C-alpha positions as CSV (number, residue, x, y, z in Angstrom):
1,M,0.0,0.0,0.0
2,K,2.9,2.4,0.7
3,N,3.8,2.4,-3.0
4,Y,0.3,3.9,-3.9
5,Y,0.5,6.4,-1.0
6,S,3.9,7.7,-1.9
7,R,2.8,8.2,-5.5
8,F,-0.2,10.3,-4.4
9,R,2.1,12.3,-2.0
10,R,4.4,13.1,-4.9
11,L,1.4,14.0,-7.1
12,F,0.1,16.6,-4.6
13,S,3.6,17.9,-3.9
14,S,4.1,18.6,-7.6
15,L,0.7,20.4,-7.7
16,I,1.8,22.7,-4.9
17,I,5.2,23.4,-6.5
18,A,3.6,24.1,-9.8
19,G,1.3,26.6,-8.2
20,F,-1.9,24.7,-8.9
21,L,-2.6,23.8,-5.3
22,S,-1.7,26.0,-2.4
23,P,-0.6,24.2,0.8
24,N,-2.6,26.8,2.8
25,F,-5.9,26.7,0.9
26,T,-9.1,26.7,3.0
27,Y,-11.9,24.1,2.9
28,A,-14.8,22.8,5.0
29,N,-14.6,19.6,7.0
30,A,-15.7,18.2,10.3
31,H,-12.9,19.9,12.1
32,G,-14.4,23.3,11.6
33,H,-12.3,24.5,8.6
34,T,-14.0,26.6,6.0
35,R,-13.7,27.1,2.3
36,S,-15.2,29.2,-0.4
37,V,-17.5,27.6,-3.0
38,I,-15.7,27.7,-6.3
39,F,-18.7,27.4,-8.6
40,S,-22.3,27.0,-7.8
41,K,-25.7,28.1,-9.2
42,I,-29.3,27.2,-8.9
43,A,-30.1,23.9,-10.6
44,E,-31.2,24.4,-14.2
45,W,-31.2,20.8,-15.3
46,N,-30.3,19.8,-18.9
47,Q,-26.6,20.1,-18.3
48,T,-23.5,18.1,-17.7
49,V,-21.7,18.8,-14.4
50,K,-17.9,18.8,-14.8
51,F,-15.0,19.7,-12.5
52,D,-12.5,21.1,-15.0
53,D,-12.8,24.7,-13.7
54,A,-13.1,23.8,-10.0
55,G,-9.6,22.7,-8.9
56,P,-7.3,21.1,-8.0
57,S,-8.2,21.5,-4.4
58,L,-9.4,19.6,-1.3
59,E,-13.1,20.0,-0.7
60,G,-13.8,18.7,2.8
61,F,-17.0,16.7,3.5
62,I,-19.4,19.1,1.7
63,Y,-18.9,20.7,-1.7
64,T,-21.2,22.5,-4.1
65,N,-20.9,22.7,-7.9
66,S,-23.4,23.6,-10.6
67,G,-26.5,23.2,-8.4
68,L,-25.4,19.9,-6.9
69,T,-24.2,19.4,-3.3
70,F,-21.6,16.6,-2.9
71,E,-21.2,14.9,0.5
72,Q,-18.8,12.3,1.9
73,I,-20.7,10.8,4.9
74,S,-18.1,8.1,5.5
75,P,-15.2,7.4,6.0
76,T,-14.7,10.5,8.2
77,T,-11.4,9.8,9.9
78,N,-8.5,11.6,8.1
79,S,-10.5,11.6,4.8
80,Q,-12.4,14.0,2.5
81,M,-13.2,14.8,-1.1
82,A,-10.8,16.5,-3.6
83,V,-11.1,17.9,-7.2
84,L,-8.0,16.7,-9.2
85,S,-6.7,15.0,-12.3
86,Y,-4.7,11.8,-12.0
87,S,-4.8,9.8,-15.2
88,N,-2.2,7.2,-14.0
89,Y,-4.9,5.6,-11.9
90,F,-8.3,7.1,-13.0
91,V,-9.3,6.7,-16.6
92,T,-12.0,9.3,-16.2
93,T,-9.3,12.0,-16.1
94,T,-7.2,10.9,-19.1
95,G,-8.3,13.8,-21.5
96,E,-8.2,17.5,-21.5
97,G,-11.0,19.8,-20.3
98,A,-12.0,23.1,-21.9
99,S,-9.5,25.1,-19.8
100,G,-6.8,22.5,-18.9
101,P,-6.6,19.0,-17.4
102,D,-9.7,16.9,-17.2
103,R,-10.5,16.8,-13.5
104,G,-13.0,14.8,-11.5
105,L,-14.3,14.7,-7.9
106,L,-12.5,12.1,-5.8
107,F,-14.1,10.7,-2.7
108,N,-11.8,9.3,0.2
109,L,-8.5,11.2,0.1
110,D,-6.7,12.0,3.3
111,D,-6.7,15.4,5.0
112,S,-3.2,16.2,3.8
113,G,-4.1,15.6,0.2
114,S,-1.2,13.2,-0.2
115,T,-2.6,9.6,0.1
116,L,-5.5,7.5,-0.7
117,T,-6.9,6.8,2.7
118,S,-9.3,5.2,5.1
119,A,-10.6,1.7,5.1
120,G,-14.2,1.6,6.2
121,S,-17.8,1.6,4.8
122,A,-18.3,4.0,2.0
123,D,-21.1,6.5,1.8
124,F,-20.6,9.0,-1.0
125,R,-23.5,11.3,-2.1
126,F,-24.7,14.1,-4.3
127,K,-28.0,15.8,-4.4
128,S,-29.9,18.8,-5.8
129,T,-28.9,21.8,-3.7
130,D,-32.4,23.3,-3.9
131,Q,-34.2,19.9,-3.9
132,T,-35.3,20.2,-7.5
133,E,-35.9,16.8,-9.0
134,F,-33.9,15.6,-12.0
135,K,-33.4,12.7,-14.3
136,L,-30.0,11.2,-14.0
137,S,-29.0,10.2,-17.6
138,S,-25.4,9.2,-17.4
139,M,-22.1,9.8,-15.6
140,E,-18.4,8.8,-15.5
141,A,-17.5,6.7,-12.4
142,D,-14.1,5.2,-11.6
143,M,-12.8,3.2,-8.6
144,G,-9.2,3.4,-9.7
145,A,-6.6,1.0,-11.2
146,F,-5.4,-0.4,-7.9
147,Q,-4.7,-3.9,-6.6
148,S,-7.2,-5.9,-4.5
149,E,-4.4,-7.4,-2.5
150,N,-3.7,-4.0,-1.1
151,G,-7.2,-3.8,0.4
152,F,-9.0,-2.0,-2.5
153,R,-12.4,-3.2,-3.6
154,F,-14.3,-2.2,-6.7
155,N,-18.1,-2.6,-6.1
156,L,-20.7,-0.2,-4.8
157,T,-24.4,0.0,-4.5
158,I,-26.0,3.1,-6.1
159,T,-29.4,4.2,-4.9
160,G,-31.6,7.1,-6.1
161,F,-33.8,8.9,-3.6
162,R,-36.8,11.2,-3.9
163,D,-37.9,13.1,-0.8
164,G,-35.8,10.8,1.4
165,A,-37.3,7.6,0.1
166,A,-35.3,5.1,-2.1
167,V,-36.9,4.8,-5.5
168,A,-34.2,3.1,-7.6
169,S,-31.1,0.9,-6.8
170,D,-28.5,-1.2,-8.5
171,V,-25.2,-2.9,-7.6
172,I,-22.2,-1.9,-9.8
173,D,-19.1,-4.2,-10.2
174,F,-16.6,-1.8,-11.7
175,T,-14.3,-4.6,-12.9
176,S,-16.6,-5.6,-15.8
177,S,-19.3,-4.2,-18.1
178,D,-22.9,-5.1,-17.2
179,A,-26.2,-4.1,-18.9
180,T,-28.7,-6.2,-16.9
181,G,-30.0,-3.8,-14.2
182,S,-31.5,-0.4,-14.1
183,V,-28.0,1.0,-14.4
184,S,-25.8,-0.1,-17.4
185,Y,-22.1,0.0,-16.8
186,S,-19.7,0.3,-19.8
187,K,-16.1,-0.4,-18.6
188,N,-13.3,1.5,-20.2
189,S,-11.2,-0.5,-22.6
190,F,-8.1,-0.3,-20.4
191,E,-7.9,-3.8,-18.8
192,A,-6.3,-2.7,-15.5
193,A,-8.7,0.2,-15.0
194,N,-11.9,0.0,-13.0
195,G,-13.9,2.9,-14.4
196,G,-16.2,3.7,-17.2
197,V,-19.7,5.2,-17.9
198,L,-22.9,4.5,-16.0
199,T,-26.2,4.9,-18.0
200,F,-29.5,5.1,-16.2
201,N,-33.0,3.9,-17.3
202,A,-36.4,5.4,-16.6
203,D,-36.3,4.3,-12.9
204,W,-34.0,7.3,-12.3
205,Q,-36.1,10.0,-13.9
206,N,-37.6,11.8,-10.9
207,I,-35.0,11.9,-8.1
208,D,-33.2,14.5,-6.0
209,E,-30.3,12.5,-4.4
210,I,-27.8,9.8,-5.4
211,R,-25.8,7.6,-2.9
212,F,-22.9,5.2,-3.5
213,T,-22.6,2.9,-0.5
214,G,-20.7,-0.3,0.5
215,G,-17.7,-1.8,2.1
216,D,-16.5,-2.7,5.6
217,D,-13.7,-1.8,8.0
218,A,-11.2,-4.1,6.4
219,T,-11.4,-2.7,2.8
220,I,-10.8,0.6,0.9
221,R,-13.1,2.1,-1.6
222,V,-12.4,5.3,-3.5
223,L,-14.6,6.8,-6.2
224,M,-13.9,9.4,-8.9
225,I,-16.9,10.9,-10.7
226,D,-17.3,13.3,-13.6
227,E,-19.4,14.3,-16.6
228,I,-22.7,13.9,-14.7
229,E,-25.5,14.4,-17.3
230,L,-28.7,15.7,-15.8
231,L,-32.0,16.1,-17.6
232,P,-35.3,17.7,-16.4
233,A,-37.5,15.6,-14.3
234,V,-40.6,14.1,-16.0
235,T,-43.3,16.5,-15.0
236,D,-46.3,15.0,-16.7
237,A,-48.6,14.0,-13.9
238,M,-49.6,10.4,-13.6
239,P,-53.4,9.8,-13.6
240,V,-53.1,8.3,-10.1
241,T,-52.1,10.2,-6.9
242,L,-50.6,7.8,-4.4
243,I,-51.0,9.1,-0.8
244,K,-49.2,6.3,1.0
245,F,-47.7,2.8,0.5
246,T,-46.9,0.8,3.6
247,S,-46.3,-2.8,4.9
248,Q,-47.7,-4.5,8.0
249,S,-45.8,-7.3,9.7
250,D,-47.5,-7.2,13.2
251,N,-50.7,-9.1,12.5
252,D,-51.8,-12.6,11.5
253,Q,-51.8,-11.8,7.8
254,P,-48.8,-9.6,6.9
255,G,-49.4,-7.5,3.8
256,L,-49.2,-4.3,1.8
257,T,-51.5,-1.3,2.0
258,W,-51.7,1.7,-0.2
259,E,-54.1,4.7,-0.6
260,T,-54.9,6.9,-3.6
261,S,-56.8,10.1,-3.9
262,I,-57.2,10.5,-7.7
263,E,-57.4,7.8,-10.4
264,T,-58.3,9.1,-13.9
265,N,-57.6,7.1,-17.1
266,F,-55.6,4.8,-15.0
267,S,-55.0,1.1,-16.1
268,H,-53.8,-0.9,-13.1
269,F,-51.3,-1.5,-10.3
270,E,-48.5,-4.1,-10.6
271,I,-46.9,-5.4,-7.4
272,E,-43.2,-6.1,-7.7
273,K,-41.0,-8.0,-5.3
274,S,-37.3,-8.2,-4.6
275,L,-35.3,-10.4,-2.1
276,K,-32.5,-7.8,-1.7
277,G,-34.2,-4.5,-2.6
278,K,-32.4,-4.3,-6.0
279,S,-33.8,-6.5,-8.8
280,F,-37.6,-6.6,-8.8
281,F,-40.0,-9.0,-10.5
282,N,-43.8,-8.9,-10.9
283,I,-45.9,-11.0,-8.5
284,G,-49.4,-9.6,-9.0
285,R,-51.8,-7.1,-10.6
286,V,-54.6,-5.1,-9.0
287,A,-57.4,-3.3,-11.0
288,P,-58.3,0.3,-10.1
289,R,-61.5,1.4,-8.4
290,S,-61.6,5.2,-8.8
291,K,-59.8,5.9,-5.5
292,G,-59.5,4.6,-1.9
293,T,-57.5,2.1,0.1
294,Y,-56.1,-1.2,-1.3
295,Q,-54.6,-4.2,0.3
296,Y,-52.5,-7.0,-1.1
297,F,-51.3,-10.1,0.7
298,P,-48.2,-11.7,-1.0
299,L,-47.3,-15.3,-0.5
300,Q,-44.0,-14.7,1.2
301,E,-41.8,-17.6,2.6
302,E,-38.7,-15.4,3.2
303,G,-38.1,-13.7,6.5
304,Q,-37.7,-10.4,4.7
305,A,-38.6,-9.2,1.2
306,Y,-39.0,-5.8,-0.5
307,Y,-41.9,-4.5,-2.5
308,R,-42.9,-1.6,-4.7
309,L,-45.9,-0.6,-6.8
310,K,-45.7,0.0,-10.6
311,M,-48.6,2.3,-11.5
312,V,-49.5,2.0,-15.1
313,D,-51.5,4.5,-17.2
314,M,-53.8,3.6,-20.1
315,D,-51.2,4.7,-22.6
316,G,-48.6,2.4,-21.1
317,S,-46.6,5.0,-19.2
318,F,-45.8,4.2,-15.6
319,A,-44.3,5.3,-12.3
320,Y,-42.9,3.5,-9.3
321,S,-43.8,3.9,-5.6
322,R,-41.2,4.0,-2.9
323,I,-39.8,0.6,-1.7
324,V,-41.1,-1.0,1.5
325,S,-39.8,-4.1,3.3
326,L,-42.0,-6.8,4.9
327,F,-40.9,-9.1,7.7
328,L,-42.4,-12.4,8.7
329,K,-42.4,-12.5,12.5
330,E,-42.5,-16.3,12.8
331,H,-39.0,-16.5,11.1
332,I,-37.4,-13.7,13.1
333,A,-37.3,-15.3,16.6
334,S,-35.3,-18.4,15.6
335,T,-32.3,-16.7,14.1
336,M,-29.3,-17.2,16.4
337,V,-25.5,-16.3,16.6
338,Y,-22.9,-18.4,18.4
339,P,-20.3,-18.7,19.9
340,N,-20.5,-15.6,22.1
341,P,-17.9,-14.4,22.8
342,A,-16.2,-15.3,19.5
343,Q,-12.6,-15.1,18.3
344,S,-12.1,-16.4,14.8
345,Y,-15.6,-17.1,13.5
346,I,-19.3,-16.9,14.3
347,T,-22.1,-19.2,13.1
348,I,-25.5,-17.7,12.1
349,S,-28.2,-20.3,12.5
350,S,-31.1,-19.2,10.3
351,P,-34.4,-20.9,9.5
352,I,-34.5,-19.4,6.0
353,D,-32.3,-18.0,3.2
354,G,-31.6,-14.3,3.7
355,I,-29.0,-11.5,4.2
356,F,-26.8,-11.0,7.3
357,A,-25.4,-7.5,7.9
358,L,-22.9,-6.8,10.7
359,Y,-22.2,-3.4,12.4
360,N,-19.5,-2.3,14.9
361,A,-20.2,-0.4,18.1
362,A,-20.0,2.9,16.2
363,G,-22.8,1.8,13.9
364,H,-20.6,1.4,10.8
365,Q,-21.4,-1.6,8.6
366,V,-18.4,-4.0,8.5
367,L,-19.8,-7.0,6.7
368,E,-22.8,-8.1,4.5
369,T,-23.3,-11.6,3.2
370,A,-25.9,-13.9,1.9
371,I,-26.9,-16.7,4.3
372,R,-28.6,-20.0,3.7
373,Q,-31.1,-21.9,5.7
374,G,-29.3,-23.7,8.5
375,D,-25.8,-22.9,10.0
376,N,-23.6,-20.4,8.2
377,K,-20.0,-20.1,9.4
378,I,-18.6,-16.5,9.0
379,E,-14.9,-15.6,9.5
380,I,-14.4,-12.6,11.8
381,Q,-10.7,-12.9,12.6
382,R,-9.8,-9.6,10.9
383,L,-12.3,-7.6,13.0
384,T,-11.1,-5.6,15.9
385,K,-12.1,-6.6,19.4
386,G,-15.4,-5.2,20.8
387,M,-19.1,-5.4,20.6
388,Y,-20.8,-6.1,17.3
389,Y,-24.4,-6.0,16.2
390,G,-26.0,-8.1,13.4
391,L,-29.3,-7.9,11.5
392,S,-30.8,-11.0,9.9
393,N,-34.3,-11.6,8.8
394,G,-35.4,-8.5,10.7
395,Q,-33.9,-9.6,14.0
396,S,-31.2,-7.8,15.9
397,L,-28.3,-10.0,17.1
398,K,-25.2,-9.2,19.1
399,F,-21.9,-10.8,20.2
400,V,-18.5,-9.9,21.5
401,K,-15.3,-10.3,19.5
402,E,-12.4,-11.2,21.7
């Protein structure tokens, strides 16, 4: 890892010497430092957000450019964002911008601006500064040409939000092209690189925030973004107004409930299900009845599943509801973790297939893995000592790592 760190240190030293980067510039971060916004304006979508005129400079945890606010939620220890160009490792900055080097916004650089930094769960975001909705069309995204044996990983979950609710999601493996989900990834032709172009389908047409998340305390994730193409949100009103969409798990017949106030020239509802909240499939159809309250009771064998509504107009156009999760109580009580305390491994005993997520005492996710019905042995030797909390099939678990 030192080899990569020393190269980044030399990079930023050369920028300072060349006069592109002042060693005494100001920026905003969690330590109370402040910086001046280089370039911002009220969002006027139908534009491509670039960073060629905005750096090079460190940007702290919050940075505004062209009507978008960028945030690094985690890691937070000795880490922040930076605008820079470094074509040796990031293929998104191999060309020239209109006024000089092609720059991008890099998440997870240390506070000195000299090294790639902290291991830990990644949470990198950007959102409309004035909460104006937009359609995300495409963007360049790059996790760097680094080596996995040095702790780097090259996958992230990308999620689109509207008014705080998740409306679209996909998992991106930056090591290979993939066009199967709601986000198509076209990898750059450089074999060693882990970057390319993300293209988004109609699921991403009315959102106001994007989040890239993933990782654990034992791995490093960096992300360079650029060329964010934004289009106006779809403003044509759907012929149905959805007031609420909820799930109920605390009764004898768990199910889904939704309520509408207007239904005009509306065709039908489709109920879609997902086991992980990412890839959805159709499980049912409900006819409209002018307006009112609807209920649907899915045949669910899993301890946890995710659902959304697809609301279809007479002309075939459609929109999605927010995503809700549904737990089956009878599965939750029988999920167990042992031994406790543990040293090298734990075993999750589960009555069904599902997902196990593990968090440290600070609330940071350190592991997520699929589990099968029965006993699942999970290695924890690399984790630091302390209390850990797990979530599986809707049940909270805890154990001590010695």
